[in-house]
N, C-alpha and C positions, 0 to 999 in steps of 0.2 A: 615460617615460610621456608622455601628451599635453601635460603641462605643460612639456615641452621646447620647445613651440611649433613642432613639425615636422609636415609633412604628407608623404604618401608617394604622389605621383602615379605611376600606372602599376604600383604594387605591390599593388593590391587587385583583387578580383574573384572569379570562380567558383573554388571549391576543388577542387584535384586530389587524387589519392592522395598521402599524405605519403611522403617517402623516408627520413625519420629521425625517431625520437621527439622529438628536440630541436625539430623544426619543427611540433609539434602542441600545441594547447591544447584541453582538454576542459572546458567550463564549463556548469553547469546554472543555469537561471533559477528562482528560488524566490520565491513571493509569493502573497498571497491572491487569490481570484477578483476580477477587475476592477481589479487593480493596474496592469495595462498590460504584462504580460510579452510577450504575443504581438505587441502593437504595437511594443515595443522590438526584438524579433527582426526584424520587418519593416524597422524603421528601420536596424538594423545591416546587414542584407543590402543595403538600398538604398545606404547609404553605402559598403559594400564593393564595390559594382558588380555584385552578384549579381542585381539586378532592374532593370528599366527604369524610366523616369521615371513611368510610370503605376502603379508599385507592384506590377507583375506579374513573376513569375519569367521570365527570358528563356527563349524557346522554349516558353512555355505553362505554365499552372498558377499556383497562388498559393503564397506562402511557407508559410502555415499553413492550418489548416482542411482537412486532407486527408480528413477523415471527414465523410460527409453528416450524421451525427448532430450533429457540432459546428456545422454550418451551421444545423440546425434549433433546437438549444438555445442558440446564440449564446454558447458558452463552450467552452474546451478540456476534453476528457474523456480525453485520452491524451497520452503522451509523444511528442514529435516532434523530429526532428533537422534542423537547418539548417546545413550546413557553408559557411563563407565563408573568404576568404583576405585577410589584411592584412599588409603588410610582409613577404611571403614566408612567413608563418605560416598554417597551416591551423587555423582555429578551428571546432571542432565545438560549435555552440550547441544545447543541449538545453532545449527549452521544456516545462515541466511544467504540468499543471492546478493551479489554485489552490483548487479546491473539495475539502473534506475527504474526500468519498466516493472520490476518485481518488488517495489518498495512496500507493497501491501504485505508480502511475506515477511519483510524485515520488521514491519510494525507489529505483526503477530508475534514474532520472536521477542521483541522488546516487551510486549505485554506479558508473555509467559515467563520472562526471566527476572532475576533479582539483581543481576550485575551484567556488565558488558565487557568483552575483550575486543578492543579495536585492533584489527590486523592491518599492518601497513608494510609495504614492500620497501626493502632497503634501497632498491634501485629506481623506484617510481615516485616516491613522495606521497603527499597527502592531497587527495582531491577535494573539490568543493562540497560534494554531496556527503563525504565522510565528516567534514567539519560541521555540516548542518545537523547530522545525526548526533554528533557529540554535544552540540548546543541543546538539542532536544533532551538528551539524557541529563545534561546539567540542569535543565529547567525543573526536572522532577527529582534531582538529587541521586540519580542512579550511580552506584559505585562503578568505576571504570579502571581498566588497565590497558596497556599498549603492548602488543607483541610485534617485534620487527622480524620479518621473514626475508627469504631470498638472500640470505647472507652469502650464499655460494656464487651469486652473480658477480661478474667482473667489475661492475661499477658500484658494488655494495659498499657502503660506508656507514657503520653503525653509529659512530659518534656524530656524524653529520645528520643522520636520520633522527637521532635523539634531539639534536638542536632544532630541527624542523618541527618535530612533534611538540616541543616546548613552545615554539612560536605559534603553531596552529591551535594547540589545545590548552595552552596555559596563558591565555590572554589576561586573566586576572592575577595570576601568580605563576610565572615560569618556573619557580623553584618547587612547585608542586608536581611537576612532570620531570622525573629524574630516573636514571637507570639503577637497577639493583645489582646488575652484573655488567662486566665488560667482557667482550669476546677475546679469546686467545687464538692467535694465528699460528698455523703450522709452518713448515718450511716453504719458502717461496718457489712456485712452479716456474718452468721456463718462460711462460708468458708474463711473468711478473706478478701474478696473483697469488697471494698467500691465503690458503683456505682456513676457515674458522674450525678449530678442532675442540674447543672447550670454552669454559667460562670461568671467571674469577669473581667470587662474591665480595662485594664492596664492604659489607658489614662483617661477615665472618672471616674475610681474608683467606678463604680456602679456594683451591683450584678444583674444578670439576672437568675432568678429561673425558670426552666422548669419542675419541679417535678410534677406539677399539669396538665401538658399537654398544658398549656398556658404560654407564656413568661411574667414573672412578674418582674418589676424593683424595687430595694430597695437599701438602703444605707448599706454599709458594717459595720460590728462591729469593735470596736477598735482592737480586736485580729486578725482581718483578713487583715488589711492594711499592717502590717509588712511583711506578707507572699508574697506580690507582689512588695515590694519596690525595690528589686534588679532588677527584670525583668522589672519593669516600667522605672527605670533609664536607663537601657540598651536600651529599646525601644526608649525612648526620644532621647538619643544620636544617635541612628541609624537613626531616622527620620531627626534630625537636620543636620547630616552629608550629607544628600541628599538635604537639603533645598537650594532653589535658593537665599535665604538671607544669604550672606556670613558672616554677623555680628552675626547671631543668636547663633552660637556655642560659640563664645567668651562671649556673654552676659550670656548664660546659665552656662558656666563654672565659670563665675564671680559671680554667685549666684542669677541671675535674674530669677524669676518665669515666664516661658513661658506660655502664654495663651493656654488652651486646644484647643480652636477653631483654633488657628494658627497652632498647631501641626497637627490637623486633616486635614487642608487644605494642608499643606506640605506633609503629608502622602498620600493623594489622588493624588497629582501631581506626587509624586515619583512612586507610583504604576502605574499610567497611562503612565509614561515615561519608564517603564520597568527597573527601577534601584533599586526598593525595593520590596521585595516579602513576604508579610505577611503570617503568619501561623494561621489558624483557626481550630476549632474543631467542629465536627458535628456528630449527631447520629439520627437514625430514630425515629419517634414518636412511643410511646408504644400504645397498643391497645386502641382505643377510644380517643387518644390524638389529639389535633388540630395542634400542632407544634412540630417538632423534634428539639432536642437540637442543637443550633447553626445555624439553618436554616435562621432565621431572619438576623443574622450577615453576613452570606454568601450572601444573597440577597442584603443587603445594601452595602457590598463590591463591588458586581458586578455593581450595579446601580450608586454608588458614586465614586468608585475608578477606575473601568475599563474604557477604552476610548470608545468614540462613533465611529461609522463607518467613520465619517468625519476625524478622525485622522489616519485611516488605510492608510499605504503606497500604493500608486497607483500601480497596477499591469501593467506591460508593455503591451500596446495595439498597434496593427498595422492594416493597411488595409489588405485586402485579399492577395495582391501582396507583402506584407512585408514592406511597408513604415511605419515608426513610426507615431503614432498619439497621440498628447497630449490632455488630457481631464482634466477638473477640477475635483478634487477628490469628489466623492460621491455627485454629483449634480443631484437632481431629474429632473431638466430642461435640462440637457445635453443629448447628443446622448445616446441611449440605449446600454449598455454593461452588459450582465449577463452571468453567467457560470453555467452549469449543474454540480453539485457536487455529485449527486447520482441519479442513475436510478434504479427503482424497478417496479415490477409488482404486482398490487393489484387485488385479485380475483373479486372485485366488480366494480372498476372503470378502470381497465386495466393498461396501462403503466403510471407510475408517475415519473416526473422529479423534484427533489429538486434543486432549483436554488438559487444562491446568486446574487443580483443585486449590481453591482459596480458603475453604472452610469445610469441616466435616470429613466424613469417610465414605467412599463410594465402593459398593460391593457388586460383584458379578451377579446377574439375574435380578438386580434390584429394579423396581419401577420408579422412574423419576419424572419430574415435570420439566418440559422443554419450553423455554420462552424465547421468542425472537421478535424484536420490535425495531422500528425506526429505519428500515431499509426499503420501504415501499417505493421510494423514488428510484430504486435500482433494480426493480423487477422482482423483489421479494415480497411475499405476503406476510403480514403479522401473524404469528401463530402462538397459541398456548395449548399444548397437547401433552399427554402422558405417553411415555415410551418405556419399554423394558430394555434395560441394559443387557447387551449380549456379552460376549467374551471380553474380559479385560486383559490387556497385554502390554508389554513393554517392547519397543522395536529393537531388533538386533540384526542390522543389515536388512536383507529382504525377508527375514523371518519375524514372527511375532511370538514372544515368549509369554505364556499365560501367567497371570497373577490373580489371586483371589480377591484382593481389595487394593485400594489406593487411598492414601491419607492426605490431609491438607498439606500443601506445599510441594507435592510431587506432581509429575506428569505421567500420563499413560494414554493408551489408545483404546477406544471403545468401538466394537464392531457393530455394524448393521443398525445404526440409528437412522431410520428412514426419513424423519422430518428435520432433524437437527442440522443447522447450517453453521458456517463459520461466524463466530460472534455471538452465538446463542448461549443462554444460561441454562445449566442443569441444576435443579434443586429438588428438595423432597416433595413427594407427591402431595402430602398434606400440608406443606408449608412452602408454596411456590414463591420464588424470589426472582429478582431481575438485577443484573449487573449493568452499571453504566458502560456503554460501548466505548471502545477505544477509537481514536481519531483515524480515519482512513482517507487517503487522497482521492480526489474526484477524478474519475476517468474522463479525459477530454479529447480523445482521438476516436472519431466515429468510424465504424466498420459496417457498411451496409452489405447484407448477405441475402442470398436466396438459395433455396434447395436446388441441388444439381439435377435431381430427377424426382419422379413421383414417389418412389420408395423412400428417398431422402426426406421428402416433404412430410411424410407420415411420422418420421422419427425426429424431425427438427425441433419441435417445441419441447419435447422431453429432454433432448440432449442439451438445449440451451438452458433449461431450468436447472439441470444438474450442474452445468458449468458455472452459473452465477451463484448456486448454493455453495460451491467449493471456494469461489473467489469473490468476496464482496467488493473488491476494487473494480469489478466489471459491472456495467449497468446495461440492462436489456430494455430496449425501447421498441414498442410497436407504434410507429408513427402513423397516426390516422390521416394526416394531411398528405404525406408523400406515399403512403401505403408501403413503406419499407420496414424491414426488420433490421434494427441497428444495434450492434453490440459496441458499447463504448468501452475503450481500453485506455491503458496508460501510455502506450507507445507501440512502435512497430513490432518489437520483439514480443511484447505482451499479446498483440493481435495474432502473430504467427503461432504462438503456443496455443492460443484459444482454438484456432482453426485446426491445428494438428491434433489437439485433444478431441475435438468433435469428430475428426476422421478416425483416429486410431482407437480411442477409448469408447466412443458411443456409436461408431459406424455411420456417421452422417457426413456426406460429401456436400460442400456448399460452394457457391460461386460468389466472389466478391464483385459488387457492382458499384458504380459511382454514387456517392452519398449526395442526397438532395436536401436542400434546406427548404423550410416551409415558406414559400412565397405567397404574396397576397396581391389583390388588384384593388384599384380605387379609381374614381373619376377625377380627371384633372380639371375639368370645367363643368359648368352647369349644363344639363341636357334634359330633353323631354322625350317621352315615348308613349305610344298608344298600343295597348294590347287588345286585340279583337279575336275572340274565340266564338265563332258562330257556325254551328253545324245542324243540318236538317236531314235526317235519314229515316223517316218514318217513326212513329211513336214519339216519345219525348226526345226533343233535340237538345242542343247545348247552346246557351247564349250568355255571353258576358263580354262587356267592353269596359275598359278603364283607361284613364289618362293620368300619367304621373309626371312629376318633375324630380330629377335627381341632381343633388349638388354636393360637392366635396365638403368634408368636415376635417377638423384637426386630427392628427394622429391619436389613436387610442379611443376614438369616439364610438367605434363599432358601427352598427346600423341603426339609424333612428327612423321610425315610421311615423308620419304625421297625416292625419285625416282632415282634409279641408273640403270635403264634399258638401254641397248645399242642395237643398230642395229634394233630397231623397233620390238623387240620380242613381246612386248605388245603395240599395237597401241596407239598413244597419246590420242585419244578420250576415251580410256577405263581405263587409269591410274587413273583419278578421281573416276571411278567406283570401282576400287580395294580399294582405300582409304575409300570410303563410306562404303563398306562392312566390312572393318577392324574396322572402328570406330563404326559401328552398333553392331558388335560382342563384341567389347570392352565394350560397354555400358551394355551388357547383362552379361558380365563376361566370364571367360574361365575355372574356376575350381569350385568355390563354389557359383557362381551366383551373385557375387558382381562386380560393375564396375571396369574395368582395368585402372590403372593410371601409370604415370611415366615410360614410355617405349618409345624407338625409334624403329619404324617399317620401315625397308628398303626393298623396292621392288627391287629384283635383276634380275629376269628373268621371262619368261613366254612364252606362246604360244597362238595364236589366229587362228580362221578360218574365211575365207573371207565371208562366208554366215552365219554360225551358232553362231558366237560370238556376244555378245550383252552386254548392260549395266547391265542387271539383272544377266547374267551369270558370269561376272567378279566380281560383288558384292558378289555373292555366293562363288566364288573361293577365294576371299580375306578373307571371314569369315572362310572358311575351313582351309586356310593356317594358320591363327592365332590359331585356335583350335589345329591343329597338332603341332605347335610350343610349345603350352602350355603342350601338352601331354608328351613331351620329356624333360620338364624343371621343376625345382622346383619353385613353385608359393608361394609367401608370402602373407598372409593376412595383410592388412594395417588397422590400427585402428585410429580414430580421436583423436588428442591430444589437450587438451584445456589449454590455459594460464589462470591460476587461481590466483586471488588476494584476500587474506583473511585479513580482518582487525579485530584484536583480542586483548583483554586485555592482558597486559604483563604477568599476572598470568597463562595464558593458552597457551603461545607461545610454550613451550616445548611439550605439549600434541598434539597440532595441527600439529607441524612439524613432530612429530613421526607418527602421523596418516597419513599424506600425503605420507611419505616414505612407509608406509604399503600399500598404494594404487598405488605403482609403480611410485610415483611422484618424480620429481627432483626439489628441492628447488633452485631457481635462486638468491634469495637474500632477505634481510629484511631491513626495515627502521623504525625508530621511528617516531611516529606521536603524535600530542598533545593529552592530556587527558589520558596518560598512556597506549597507545595502540601501537601495532606493525603491520605494513603491511608486509605480507609474500607473495612473488611472487613465483609461482611454475608452472611447466608443469605436467599435470596429464592426463592419458588416460581417455577419456570420459566414457568408460564402467565402470570405477571405481568410478565415482562421480554421478551416477544416483540418489542416496539418500543422497547426501552430505548436502543438505539443512536441512535435518532432523538430520543427525549425528552431524553436526557442532553445531547446536543449543543445542543439548544435551551435547556435549563435553564442550562447553564454557558457559553453563548455560544461554543461550539466549543473550549473550553479544557480539557475533561475527557476522560478515556478510561477504559475499564473492561475487565476480563477476567472470564471465568466458567469454572467447571468443575463437573461433576456431583458432588454430595455424597452424596445418598441419596434414596430415596422415603419420604414420610411421609404420614399420613392427611390428607385434604383436609377442610376444614370443611364441614359438611353443607349450608349454604346455597350454598357454591361448587359442591359436587358436584351439587346439584339444578340449578343454573344450567347447568353443563356438560352434564348429561344432557339437559336441555331443548333446548339448542342443537344437540346431536347428533341428537336426535329430529327437530327441524325440518329439519336438513340432509339427513337420510335420506328 
């Protein structure tokens, strides 16, 4: 790693297509919004020679902010890939958004990566969502390291931040989260702040001075070594405790001097195994500087300490009909298995699919099989189609540099795959396979939209289809009850980006309208009705009379039809007609226009005519009878009730439970879960949780999550029903 005190002139620069999985590293940057991830990516690219001294990608474009929306919002809203080369290794750096609404992009980055860099700000600390992602990485054994940024801030304290990281990320073993370097401070400024100008390696005991804009190595002075002695000893003990040589600790405690080379090798193995998590420091280069502080050390950690794709645990692969298929991990000569981790639209080259190859080799102009399954509930159709691969390329700012092929372990972009969506599997045409999909969060914020004008209406369905193809964390719903088009999102920022993309990318202007829940009606008391449909107008007339009784049933009963006609008052062939008419009227509603549920309708009597009675006449009579029964009865509005599960930190349990009660919720129970969290189960009317995704995030400072599922419909309190009816009357 960088603590060897080596630099690699001439070995850095723009990344080419990899020729072997051993020469690839895939690393994802994780951290809260504003922690400095994108700035770090730019600093790494600058140090690796991929950008010029002005901080621009060579041959045009910028390292990040590919999307105009990101320029306007001044934050990342999508996953981006910046490949660089260091010491002969191709490093695919995946920059993820830090805002919770774009966690789908983060999960795609985690899927494509083999290791993670957690970026934390020296002045802001570690937030709850970052801790959650750390735990997810720990659950699958993903190697991790921590980079502390914003060292130039007045309140920055690297030592304190390291302690906070050990507390946040080292719950099982705080000595597994330790710094490899300590910052060196320059002369104190008039405001009392001493800027960080370099680093001192704890293992090599070398100084790395960045004050001139170039990394310069030197020997420390006698007065500087005592400053690092305690931290160095702790680091050595932490590394040795993870060493595969069980005798090393005893020898070290016995006074034996352990060779630095041995320590570095043990450190690299411990990092790659995901049992030791080094802390580094980094800062962007100042104007005109060639290298940002700590960027060489970060690149050396990635290339020397992080695992190759060969060490990535194989994702479960099956045939199209679900039979398991064993593949050799990351073999370029094995059958093709690749996954679309991101889909986007480029104004110049059209649709672009970012793919990660897990097996085989993909070549330009090759015909592949595209499989997509399991997202039908989010507006996606299952599909198994063959598509021809267009141009293969690797991103470089706003440009795409063409490559002839991509091998297992690498990432690249594929142009103009018309059917492939995010999460789809690409495989050989004659050997179609399917990868197990990664877990994606459920979108729980409804956004009801309608076309702004007739031209927009013509383009709306295609624009929405493209939107959900790019982002599987969105769900498209065509609600047959409310006749609304609903786009389910993860939060307000996610919804804003969706609307902006519809407008700017697909030319569709939409209006946001109040979201409606699917209400129902039912009879509160038993009632009777008589339907009389008699018309004489020359020729065949219409004659049908029926008498019914309607009584309420328990929730979930639907509509039950009972025939109690005696003596043939209603001929047998017309009884199904009466039922058909009743069910058709029930679907339309009998009071406020909502479908009728949970009643038993009993046909008691009726009359028919030998010539004028017909199927249509008795259908009409059945509907009239139901309407008359409703006119003389009290009708309840039924509202949908959701079963909600909220996972929240123990500090916020009281506030969440109080809030649920204020939403007319009934708490069913709580249970403790690992990590100082509580799972709260409750039943809450859906009309009360339309914006719960936003409110819960605010209430629990972004550390809580929830799921919901439909439970049943139940009577709405009269005051709420009156309010809903009044709102709908005004809206109409």
